C-alpha angles and dihedrals in degrees: 000000000000109000101182137048089251094053089048092051091049091050091049092047090049093048094050091046094050101036105042100063094039098044089040090052094049089047090055090051093051099044094043089051087054091054095043093053101038107027115015098077091047089051095060113131115260134201115271114263099182103052131269113299117215114264132198116205116209115204110186113204134186116165092337100147092134096055113017096085096051091046095049090046091050093050091045098048111021110046115107094223131100109280091221091055100065140041135199124227118186114201108207103196105198096303114185098192129066096295095108092046091052092048091053089056090048092051092055088056095041108029091184090060105108125205124195110198116207111202097201122046107246102150141252098299092052091049091050094051090052091047090048090073092058099040114116095191128094085216128052123206113201105209120174119227090248097047136095122185122207113275095257096047100110097055090039091054092045093052091069089060096052100047124093110301091012094125086075095053112105098179144001119205123198137221113275122219129178119253098192123058104169105121136041088253093054094043092050088055090065086077090057103042099034094047125358098052090047092047091051094049090048087052092050091048091059089070095032108251137093127213092214146349120237106257087202093067128359131138114223131193103235092218090060094047090053090045091062095041098260127271117338110238095198091064120098090216115033094189095061094044095051091046091057093044093051096046093045088052091055101261119136120238118202136194118218107199095182095056105086133194134181126224142174112260126198112273099195129055091236092058091045092053089050091053094045091050088056092047091048091047089051097051095046089047093054095044094051096041101040105017097080093053089052094047090051088065104034095160095053090044098038094134090058097048095084090050092050092046097046093049094045089055092047090055093048090046093053093051092046091046095060089041090056091041089059093046091048092053091048095048092047091052087050095049093046090049092050091043092238092152095163093064090037095058092034089062092048090049090053092047089051091054092048093050092045092053092044090050093051090051091046094050090047088054092049093049097046092043091051091050089051095048104043110352092269100304091129094056086101088079090063086094085075093047096098090054090047096049100041097038107027096046088054091050091051096050093044093054089054089055092046095047101039103086097035091048090051086052093054094050090048095048092039090231121169109260099176109084121126126252118200112264127238104226124192122261089240091070090062089061090045091053094048089048091059097055104122096347142076129257115290 
């Protein structure tokens, strides 16, 4: 038994570090199973019974010369939705590459394609708010410049809004999959996109609230967007912020696992870290700026309480993890220097047990999630699971540590966190863009 305050602190630290990821992983398994068994089949998209509402597709673009043409051509030619019932608005946010030139050529071919040019780089949310004033549709599809939804996506999304209780639905987000699989980093993300993210969203649906929409592809009810004051330009991640705003305002947010869309994922570890730093900053920013108001009214916001609690714990765990990692390295150096090999090897033995248990829970999550998503066809990506679990988890926790203090500073100083950074697109997109010159999608 611990006898000093230091011993108690160490025991508590160990308990939190060991228990949270294991208990949390098991909780995701149980709650996602509940949704899969009792709700997922009932949530299948259905053919529209009340006509086709007009939809405006927003395509935000900042230095997207490698992807914008193929994306616009796909949206123009491949969607199974009446051509006169949707429009495309590309928001060119101060691009400095050939994006504007490519868009001019596309407008010559598709005169109804509209382009809004933002002179000063203010970010995706600001561009969306500008475009909102020009949108003709009652529904807004956010579709990133590197993203292609499945051809039936529009009517599938809309079916959630016309069913019973659909008038309370503010947004429906789809199931993201990776389009490029050309490096080890990209291949490993199949485990995350094809399974883990879908598993977590299924889990969140079991208690009725989502942590985030997918900024790459989500259909919004315009009335709900206006109700919450649009997208918040000060937020590093507009998709997390508006998800919290809508649900706090009483709108329902839904995850549609059977609506698929494909996007370009980072192919290099450097690009992955850059992406995850933005995600971590966005999550922390939303938690600090919006969480307190939700917690003040826990009954009214009862659906969001598990989201707030889980993300808060994940941040605390990430910080404690790296504190414990530092202490572990220091103590191991000390034990080795003093030749206390019994303690040295005992600590490594305990770490091995923890990693083994966590790997078992992680593999269970990947296996179950793959079965939910596509009947297990993506289990072939399990070969990359050790890389994903041992490297990606470290990246995600480290980016929380890196962004925690700077993001708190942004919230405190009320600094704008939403400006664009030029994306690092995969080399495969260049070939796709060239393949689209003068012809339709293949």
